[in-house]
N, CA and C atoms as an extended XYZ file, in Angstrom:
444
Properties=species:S:1:pos:R:3:atomname:S:1:resname:S:1:resid:I:1 pbc="F F F"
N         0.849       -1.150        0.022 N   MET     1
C         0.037        0.003       -0.010 CA  MET     1
C         0.945        1.253        0.005 C   MET     1
N         0.713        2.140       -0.957 N   ASP     2
C         1.414        3.389       -1.051 CA  ASP     2
C         0.801        4.391       -0.055 C   ASP     2
N         1.556        5.206        0.558 N   MET     3
C         1.056        6.279        1.402 CA  MET     3
C         1.872        7.562        0.957 C   MET     3
N         1.117        8.704        0.875 N   THR     4
C         1.747        9.953        0.469 CA  THR     4
C         1.434       10.935        1.583 C   THR     4
N         2.399       11.735        1.887 N   LEU     5
C         2.236       12.845        2.836 CA  LEU     5
C         1.807       14.016        1.988 C   LEU     5
N         0.552       14.452        2.108 N   GLU     6
C         0.011       15.545        1.250 CA  GLU     6
C        -0.465       16.732        1.931 C   GLU     6
N        -0.800       16.667        3.293 N   VAL     7
C        -1.320       17.814        3.950 CA  VAL     7
C        -0.748       17.841        5.388 C   VAL     7
N        -0.219       19.006        5.826 N   ILE     8
C         0.266       19.190        7.105 CA  ILE     8
C        -0.565       20.343        7.809 C   ILE     8
N        -1.371       19.965        8.826 N   PRO     9
C        -2.090       21.084        9.481 CA  PRO     9
C        -1.155       21.968       10.220 C   PRO     9
N        -1.284       23.222       10.147 N   LEU    10
C        -0.306       24.197       10.729 CA  LEU    10
C        -1.079       25.083       11.730 C   LEU    10
N        -0.585       25.173       12.977 N   PRO    11
C        -1.298       25.948       13.970 CA  PRO    11
C        -0.998       27.459       13.791 C   PRO    11
N        -2.016       28.199       13.682 N   VAL    12
C        -1.894       29.646       13.565 CA  VAL    12
C        -2.941       30.324       14.351 C   VAL    12
N        -2.789       31.564       14.720 N   SER    13
C        -3.796       32.259       15.539 CA  SER    13
C        -4.796       33.041       14.711 C   SER    13
N        -4.421       33.360       13.445 N   ASP    14
C        -5.330       34.182       12.622 CA  ASP    14
C        -5.265       33.582       11.193 C   ASP    14
N        -6.329       32.901       10.774 N   ILE    15
C        -6.322       32.232        9.485 CA  ILE    15
C        -6.154       33.194        8.311 C   ILE    15
N        -6.858       34.301        8.354 N   ASP    16
C        -6.751       35.272        7.254 CA  ASP    16
C        -5.286       35.808        7.123 C   ASP    16
N        -4.720       36.213        8.303 N   ARG    17
C        -3.337       36.723        8.300 CA  ARG    17
C        -2.321       35.682        7.779 C   ARG    17
N        -2.571       34.477        8.255 N   ALA    18
C        -1.623       33.365        7.798 CA  ALA    18
C        -1.846       33.104        6.303 C   ALA    18
N        -3.084       33.009        5.801 N   ARG    19
C        -3.343       32.806        4.423 CA  ARG    19
C        -2.609       33.818        3.598 C   ARG    19
N        -2.824       35.130        3.941 N   ASP    20
C        -2.220       36.244        3.153 CA  ASP    20
C        -0.648       36.164        3.244 C   ASP    20
N        -0.111       35.733        4.336 N   PHE    21
C         1.319       35.672        4.487 CA  PHE    21
C         1.878       34.620        3.521 C   PHE    21
N         1.264       33.376        3.593 N   TYR    22
C         1.737       32.261        2.808 CA  TYR    22
C         1.472       32.530        1.313 C   TYR    22
N         0.428       33.137        1.001 N   ARG    23
C         0.079       33.423       -0.408 CA  ARG    23
C         1.009       34.532       -0.944 C   ARG    23
N         1.033       35.644       -0.252 N   ASP    24
C         1.635       36.871       -0.687 CA  ASP    24
C         3.159       36.988       -0.490 C   ASP    24
N         3.584       36.543        0.637 N   LYS    25
C         5.030       36.642        0.970 CA  LYS    25
C         5.841       35.391        0.537 C   LYS    25
N         5.224       34.158        0.719 N   VAL    26
C         5.956       32.969        0.435 CA  VAL    26
C         5.672       32.471       -0.964 C   VAL    26
N         4.471       32.802       -1.535 N   GLY    27
C         4.184       32.400       -2.878 CA  GLY    27
C         3.437       31.090       -3.034 C   GLY    27
N         2.789       30.642       -1.938 N   PHE    28
C         1.969       29.452       -2.004 CA  PHE    28
C         0.678       29.740       -2.761 C   PHE    28
N         0.194       28.660       -3.416 N   HIS    29
C        -1.150       28.760       -4.069 CA  HIS    29
C        -2.272       28.421       -3.146 C   HIS    29
N        -3.314       29.220       -3.104 N   VAL    30
C        -4.482       28.925       -2.229 CA  VAL    30
C        -5.353       27.846       -3.045 C   VAL    30
N        -5.426       26.650       -2.502 N   ASP    31
C        -6.227       25.612       -3.152 CA  ASP    31
C        -7.651       25.646       -2.665 C   ASP    31
N        -7.865       25.824       -1.365 N   ILE    32
C        -9.111       25.865       -0.756 CA  ILE    32
C        -9.233       26.970        0.287 C   ILE    32
N       -10.270       27.696        0.279 N   ASP    33
C       -10.603       28.621        1.302 CA  ASP    33
C       -12.095       28.686        1.488 C   ASP    33
N       -12.576       27.787        2.273 N   GLN    34
C       -14.016       27.702        2.464 CA  GLN    34
C       -14.410       26.945        3.746 C   GLN    34
N       -15.678       27.143        4.137 N   GLU    35
C       -16.250       26.406        5.170 CA  GLU    35
C       -16.621       25.049        4.650 C   GLU    35
N       -15.905       23.968        4.961 N   VAL    36
C       -16.146       22.636        4.400 CA  VAL    36
C       -17.257       21.911        5.125 C   VAL    36
N       -17.542       22.353        6.295 N   MET    37
C       -18.768       21.811        6.999 CA  MET    37
C       -19.107       22.920        8.014 C   MET    37
N       -20.324       22.890        8.514 N   PRO    38
C       -20.675       23.942        9.421 CA  PRO    38
C       -19.731       24.065       10.583 C   PRO    38
N       -19.209       25.322       10.695 N   GLY    39
C       -18.281       25.612       11.725 CA  GLY    39
C       -16.807       25.232       11.486 C   GLY    39
N       -16.517       24.713       10.295 N   LEU    40
C       -15.127       24.316       10.045 CA  LEU    40
C       -14.641       24.923        8.707 C   LEU    40
N       -13.823       25.961        8.842 N   ARG    41
C       -13.223       26.601        7.731 CA  ARG    41
C       -11.867       26.070        7.498 C   ARG    41
N       -11.505       25.731        6.296 N   ILE    42
C       -10.208       25.180        5.913 CA  ILE    42
C        -9.587       26.066        4.872 C   ILE    42
N        -8.333       26.440        5.071 N   VAL    43
C        -7.603       27.170        4.018 CA  VAL    43
C        -6.384       26.209        3.764 C   VAL    43
N        -6.344       25.717        2.524 N   GLN    44
C        -5.239       24.796        2.120 CA  GLN    44
C        -4.369       25.539        1.096 C   GLN    44
N        -3.053       25.509        1.313 N   LEU    45
C        -2.132       26.241        0.462 CA  LEU    45
C        -1.008       25.226        0.069 C   LEU    45
N        -0.493       25.376       -1.178 N   THR    46
C         0.491       24.485       -1.686 CA  THR    46
C         1.654       25.269       -2.264 C   THR    46
N         2.895       24.995       -1.818 N   PRO    47
C         4.098       25.543       -2.503 CA  PRO    47
C         4.136       25.213       -3.999 C   PRO    47
N         4.595       26.110       -4.805 N   PRO    48
C         4.671       25.812       -6.197 CA  PRO    48
C         5.559       24.540       -6.462 C   PRO    48
N         5.094       23.636       -7.220 N   GLY    49
C         5.773       22.367       -7.473 CA  GLY    49
C         5.707       21.343       -6.526 C   GLY    49
N         4.984       21.519       -5.443 N   SER    50
C         4.971       20.579       -4.295 CA  SER    50
C         3.764       19.632       -4.387 C   SER    50
N         3.975       18.464       -3.832 N   GLY    51
C         2.861       17.525       -3.697 CA  GLY    51
C         2.340       17.522       -2.288 C   GLY    51
N         2.810       18.417       -1.457 N   CYS    52
C         2.356       18.487       -0.057 CA  CYS    52
C         1.863       19.870        0.211 C   CYS    52
N         0.755       19.999        0.940 N   SER    53
C         0.228       21.344        1.249 CA  SER    53
C         0.179       21.518        2.723 C   SER    53
N        -0.064       22.775        3.160 N   ILE    54
C        -0.437       23.079        4.541 CA  ILE    54
C        -1.847       23.453        4.655 C   ILE    54
N        -2.497       23.131        5.793 N   ALA    55
C        -3.864       23.428        6.067 CA  ALA    55
C        -3.952       24.274        7.278 C   ALA    55
N        -4.762       25.321        7.119 N   LEU    56
C        -5.026       26.261        8.233 CA  LEU    56
C        -6.487       26.117        8.499 C   LEU    56
N        -6.898       26.062        9.782 N   GLY    57
C        -8.286       25.839       10.074 CA  GLY    57
C        -8.627       26.355       11.503 C   GLY    57
N        -9.752       26.877       11.670 N   ASP    58
C       -10.167       27.356       13.003 CA  ASP    58
C       -10.628       26.232       13.911 C   ASP    58
N       -11.059       25.162       13.332 N   SER    59
C       -11.540       23.935       14.166 CA  SER    59
C       -10.908       22.706       13.753 C   SER    59
N        -9.812       22.775       12.930 N   ILE    60
C        -9.170       21.601       12.397 CA  ILE    60
C        -8.667       20.645       13.529 C   ILE    60
N        -8.282       21.258       14.650 N   TRP    61
C        -7.686       20.403       15.733 CA  TRP    61
C        -8.695       19.639       16.494 C   TRP    61
N        -9.957       19.964       16.347 N   LYS    62
C       -10.972       19.221       16.998 CA  LYS    62
C       -11.327       17.893       16.336 C   LYS    62
N       -10.818       17.817       15.095 N   MET    63
C       -11.130       16.590       14.323 CA  MET    63
C       -10.198       15.400       14.659 C   MET    63
N        -9.074       15.652       15.385 N   THR    64
C        -8.154       14.575       15.653 CA  THR    64
C        -7.938       14.522       17.138 C   THR    64
N        -7.696       13.331       17.684 N   PRO    65
C        -7.484       13.284       19.120 CA  PRO    65
C        -6.139       13.798       19.495 C   PRO    65
N        -5.901       14.115       20.744 N   GLY    66
C        -4.630       14.589       21.178 CA  GLY    66
C        -4.611       16.040       21.452 C   GLY    66
N        -3.440       16.514       21.872 N   PRO    67
C        -3.338       17.961       22.235 CA  PRO    67
C        -3.411       18.898       21.022 C   PRO    67
N        -3.810       20.050       21.253 N   THR    68
C        -3.918       21.081       20.214 CA  THR    68
C        -2.548       21.847       20.285 C   THR    68
N        -1.760       21.835       19.181 N   PRO    69
C        -0.562       22.567       19.157 CA  PRO    69
C        -0.746       24.041       19.216 C   PRO    69
N         0.130       24.821       19.894 N   ALA    70
C         0.015       26.243       20.015 CA  ALA    70
C         0.443       26.895       18.711 C   ALA    70
N        -0.251       27.985       18.275 N   PRO    71
C         0.254       28.681       17.108 CA  PRO    71
C         1.750       29.097       17.299 C   PRO    71
N         2.557       28.812       16.282 N   GLY    72
C         3.975       29.208       16.428 CA  GLY    72
C         4.876       28.056       16.974 C   GLY    72
N         4.267       26.902       17.265 N   SER    73
C         4.966       25.837       17.944 CA  SER    73
C         5.642       24.872       16.894 C   SER    73
N         5.364       25.005       15.682 N   TYR    74
C         5.988       24.140       14.708 CA  TYR    74
C         7.352       24.786       14.236 C   TYR    74
N         8.346       23.965       14.305 N   GLN    75
C         9.730       24.417       13.868 CA  GLN    75
C        10.221       23.277       12.983 C   GLN    75
N        11.052       23.732       12.035 N   GLY    76
C        11.736       22.750       11.176 CA  GLY    76
C        10.985       22.318        9.940 C   GLY    76
N         9.884       23.063        9.594 N   LEU    77
C         9.211       22.786        8.364 CA  LEU    77
C        10.230       23.156        7.272 C   LEU    77
N        10.247       22.341        6.195 N   GLN    78
C        11.299       22.528        5.207 CA  GLN    78
C        10.800       22.511        3.827 C   GLN    78
N        11.215       23.509        3.053 N   LEU    79
C        11.038       23.574        1.653 CA  LEU    79
C        12.346       23.280        0.887 C   LEU    79
N        12.339       22.728       -0.275 N   CYS    80
C        13.517       22.458       -1.060 CA  CYS    80
C        13.448       23.199       -2.399 C   CYS    80
N        14.634       23.746       -2.724 N   VAL    81
C        14.747       24.515       -4.013 CA  VAL    81
C        16.036       24.061       -4.679 C   VAL    81
N        16.054       24.359       -6.053 N   ALA    82
C        17.259       23.983       -6.842 CA  ALA    82
C        18.289       25.113       -6.737 C   ALA    82
N        17.898       26.357       -6.438 N   ASP    83
C        18.737       27.482       -6.489 CA  ASP    83
C        18.385       28.391       -5.286 C   ASP    83
N        19.131       28.326       -4.228 N   ILE    84
C        18.842       29.062       -3.031 CA  ILE    84
C        18.957       30.633       -3.238 C   ILE    84
N        19.876       31.087       -4.018 N   GLU    85
C        20.065       32.495       -4.308 CA  GLU    85
C        18.815       33.026       -5.051 C   GLU    85
N        18.365       32.271       -6.042 N   GLN    86
C        17.143       32.686       -6.702 CA  GLN    86
C        15.929       32.649       -5.844 C   GLN    86
N        15.806       31.638       -5.001 N   ALA    87
C        14.695       31.529       -4.097 CA  ALA    87
C        14.708       32.687       -3.132 C   ALA    87
N        15.863       33.053       -2.572 N   ARG    88
C        15.986       34.137       -1.618 CA  ARG    88
C        15.625       35.474       -2.290 C   ARG    88
N        16.036       35.679       -3.516 N   ALA    89
C        15.710       36.881       -4.258 CA  ALA    89
C        14.210       37.013       -4.461 C   ALA    89
N        13.561       35.930       -4.791 N   GLU    90
C        12.078       35.963       -5.029 CA  GLU    90
C        11.363       36.218       -3.704 C   GLU    90
N        11.779       35.623       -2.618 N   LEU    91
C        11.181       35.734       -1.329 CA  LEU    91
C        11.365       37.228       -0.815 C   LEU    91
N        12.566       37.725       -0.857 N   VAL    92
C        12.828       39.109       -0.496 CA  VAL    92
C        12.019       40.111       -1.331 C   VAL    92
N        11.880       39.829       -2.639 N   ALA    93
C        11.065       40.707       -3.513 CA  ALA    93
C         9.673       40.641       -3.130 C   ALA    93
N         9.091       39.606       -2.542 N   ARG    94
C         7.745       39.509       -2.044 CA  ARG    94
C         7.638       40.192       -0.677 C   ARG    94
N         8.751       40.579       -0.073 N   GLY    95
C         8.666       41.248        1.208 CA  GLY    95
C         8.913       40.405        2.429 C   GLY    95
N         9.337       39.119        2.197 N   LEU    96
C         9.586       38.226        3.265 CA  LEU    96
C        10.948       38.453        3.932 C   LEU    96
N        10.947       38.436        5.226 N   ASP    97
C        12.184       38.564        5.952 CA  ASP    97
C        12.866       37.215        6.127 C   ASP    97
N        13.913       36.979        5.345 N   VAL    98
C        14.590       35.666        5.334 CA  VAL    98
C        16.047       35.901        5.660 C   VAL    98
N        16.589       34.852        6.150 N   SER    99
C        18.048       34.943        6.554 CA  SER    99
C        18.879       34.901        5.275 C   SER    99
N        20.134       35.169        5.436 N   GLU   100
C        21.136       34.896        4.363 CA  GLU   100
C        21.311       33.368        4.283 C   GLU   100
N        21.698       32.858        3.133 N   PRO   101
C        21.942       31.431        3.039 CA  PRO   101
C        23.132       31.082        3.962 C   PRO   101
N        23.010       29.889        4.593 N   VAL   102
C        24.030       29.373        5.423 CA  VAL   102
C        24.536       28.055        4.823 C   VAL   102
N        25.746       27.976        4.439 N   ARG   103
C        26.344       26.742        3.860 CA  ARG   103
C        27.050       25.976        4.974 C   ARG   103
N        26.495       24.804        5.377 N   TYR   104
C        27.070       24.014        6.402 CA  TYR   104
C        28.129       23.124        5.834 C   TYR   104
N        28.183       22.790        4.567 N   ALA   105
C        29.135       21.911        4.013 CA  ALA   105
C        29.060       22.168        2.458 C   ALA   105
N        30.037       21.818        1.688 N   PRO   106
C        30.069       22.072        0.258 CA  PRO   106
C        29.087       21.150       -0.494 C   PRO   106
N        28.700       20.053        0.043 N   SER   107
C        27.892       19.041       -0.615 CA  SER   107
C        26.482       19.581       -0.941 C   SER   107
N        25.868       19.012       -1.954 N   ASP   108
C        24.561       19.391       -2.323 CA  ASP   108
C        23.571       19.056       -1.159 C   ASP   108
N        22.738       19.950       -0.831 N   GLY   109
C        21.770       19.743        0.227 CA  GLY   109
C        22.229       20.272        1.544 C   GLY   109
N        23.350       20.985        1.587 N   ALA   110
C        23.918       21.427        2.902 CA  ALA   110
C        23.823       22.992        2.981 C   ALA   110
N        22.953       23.618        2.185 N   THR   111
C        22.848       25.074        2.297 CA  THR   111
C        21.394       25.403        2.582 C   THR   111
N        21.146       26.314        3.534 N   PHE   112
C        19.788       26.604        4.016 CA  PHE   112
C        19.659       28.069        4.249 C   PHE   112
N        18.389       28.505        4.198 N   LEU   113
C        18.013       29.869        4.743 CA  LEU   113
C        16.768       29.667        5.539 C   LEU   113
N        16.376       30.660        6.344 N   TYR   114
C        15.373       30.495        7.375 CA  TYR   114
C        14.432       31.671        7.401 C   TYR   114
N        13.183       31.390        7.748 N   PHE   115
C        12.177       32.417        7.992 CA  PHE   115
C        11.120       31.904        9.009 C   PHE   115
N        10.331       32.836        9.550 N   LYS   116
C         9.222       32.518       10.377 CA  LYS   116
C         7.977       33.073        9.899 C   LYS   116
N         6.824       32.448       10.163 N   ASP   117
C         5.556       33.036        9.811 CA  ASP   117
C         5.116       34.015       10.915 C   ASP   117
N         3.979       34.741       10.726 N   PRO   118
C         3.629       35.755       11.759 CA  PRO   118
C         3.423       35.192       13.180 C   PRO   118
N         3.161       33.912       13.296 N   ASP   119
C         2.933       33.288       14.597 CA  ASP   119
C         4.272       32.762       15.164 C   ASP   119
N         5.289       32.629       14.380 N   GLY   120
C         6.541       32.091       14.855 CA  GLY   120
C         6.874       30.702       14.413 C   GLY   120
N         5.963       30.060       13.600 N   ASN   121
C         6.317       28.740       13.014 CA  ASN   121
C         7.501       28.884       12.167 C   ASN   121
N         8.521       27.976       12.403 N   GLY   122
C         9.820       28.189       11.767 CA  GLY   122
C         9.955       27.351       10.551 C   GLY   122
N        10.563       27.907        9.459 N   TRP   123
C        10.746       27.234        8.216 CA  TRP   123
C        12.226       27.389        7.809 C   TRP   123
N        12.678       26.330        7.069 N   SER   124
C        13.928       26.430        6.432 CA  SER   124
C        13.689       26.152        4.936 C   SER   124
N        14.594       26.707        4.157 N   VAL   125
C        14.642       26.379        2.704 CA  VAL   125
C        15.984       25.803        2.442 C   VAL   125
N        15.963       24.566        1.884 N   GLN   126
C        17.146       23.863        1.576 CA  GLN   126
C        17.498       23.905        0.127 C   GLN   126
N        18.679       24.194       -0.227 N   GLU   127
C        19.154       24.139       -1.619 CA  GLU   127
C        19.487       22.655       -1.920 C   GLU   127
N        18.781       22.116       -2.882 N   TYR   128
C        19.113       20.760       -3.343 CA  TYR   128
C        19.302       20.893       -4.842 C   TYR   128
N        20.452       21.246       -5.298 N   ARG   129
C        20.707       21.627       -6.701 CA  ARG   129
C        20.337       20.463       -7.680 C   ARG   129
N        20.324       19.246       -7.205 N   ARG   130
C        19.974       18.108       -7.942 CA  ARG   130
C        18.566       18.196       -8.516 C   ARG   130
N        17.648       18.831       -7.793 N   ARG   131
C        16.285       18.954       -8.261 CA  ARG   131
C        16.151       19.735       -9.554 C   ARG   131
N        17.147       20.517       -9.955 N   ALA   132
C        17.081       21.257      -11.264 CA  ALA   132
C        17.024       20.230      -12.394 C   ALA   132
N        17.774       19.113      -12.231 N   THR   133
C        17.792       18.147      -13.326 CA  THR   133
C        16.995       16.904      -13.005 C   THR   133
N        16.721       16.689      -11.798 N   GLU   134
C        15.976       15.501      -11.305 CA  GLU   134
C        14.765       15.944      -10.369 C   GLU   134
N        13.699       16.478      -11.006 N   PRO   135
C        12.554       16.816      -10.167 CA  PRO   135
C        11.972       15.645       -9.437 C   PRO   135
N        11.590       15.841       -8.260 N   LEU   136
C        11.083       14.722       -7.413 CA  LEU   136
C         9.864       14.074       -8.109 C   LEU   136
N         8.989       14.815       -8.706 N   HIS   137
C         7.798       14.202       -9.320 CA  HIS   137
C         8.201       13.248      -10.424 C   HIS   137
N         9.305       13.589      -11.149 N   ARG   138
C         9.715       12.717      -12.225 CA  ARG   138
C        10.311       11.452      -11.629 C   ARG   138
N        11.111       11.548      -10.615 N   LEU   139
C        11.739       10.379       -9.978 CA  LEU   139
C        10.661        9.490       -9.405 C   LEU   139
N         9.662       10.045       -8.826 N   LEU   140
C         8.566        9.170       -8.258 CA  LEU   140
C         7.786        8.477       -9.345 C   LEU   140
N         7.491        9.196      -10.427 N   ALA   141
C         6.820        8.548      -11.538 CA  ALA   141
C         7.649        7.426      -12.155 C   ALA   141
N         8.957        7.625      -12.346 N   GLU   142
C         9.810        6.541      -12.815 CA  GLU   142
C         9.846        5.352      -11.875 C   GLU   142
N         9.819        5.629      -10.566 N   LEU   143
C         9.829        4.540       -9.585 CA  LEU   143
C         8.554        3.771       -9.643 C   LEU   143
N         7.450        4.460       -9.798 N   ALA   144
C         6.141        3.846       -9.869 CA  ALA   144
C         6.049        2.915      -11.118 C   ALA   144
N         6.608        3.400      -12.218 N   THR   145
C         6.585        2.671      -13.527 CA  THR   145
C         7.433        1.387      -13.320 C   THR   145
N         8.533        1.466      -12.630 N   ARG   146
C         9.412        0.306      -12.471 CA  ARG   146
C         8.708       -0.708      -11.562 C   ARG   146
N         7.948       -0.292      -10.583 N   GLN   147
C         7.279       -1.152       -9.623 CA  GLN   147
C         6.066       -1.840      -10.211 C   GLN   147
N         5.459       -1.220      -11.319 N   ALA   148
C         4.241       -1.780      -11.852 CA  ALA   148
C         4.461       -2.973      -12.693 C   ALA   148
């Protein structure tokens, strides 16, 4: 049985402010912004080129058992790009406050930059140059073809 990670609920204090931030500053696409059932509004946003989205909701945490995470408590969410300098330039042009790239090692995948959303949820952007020639969606499609 295949399983895909496609949606990550994200704790925020103000859905409209978070939607605007992720859409306007980070460049995510708004897939859904509606009340999906009485009393449950969902805003789902997807990074360009991604197969995984984030979901913001005012009652989303009532649907699953366990504790409700506090807005701003998520750290280490990660986006991957083929060119970190280009990504940084685009994010800065959108008005996002991002760090300078940090190169931890010369190998591919060892350069990051960082930002936080209005609630303090922490994101990193990882440069993975290999994605310029080997997009993840193509690799997954090739793997599925080989397994069939």
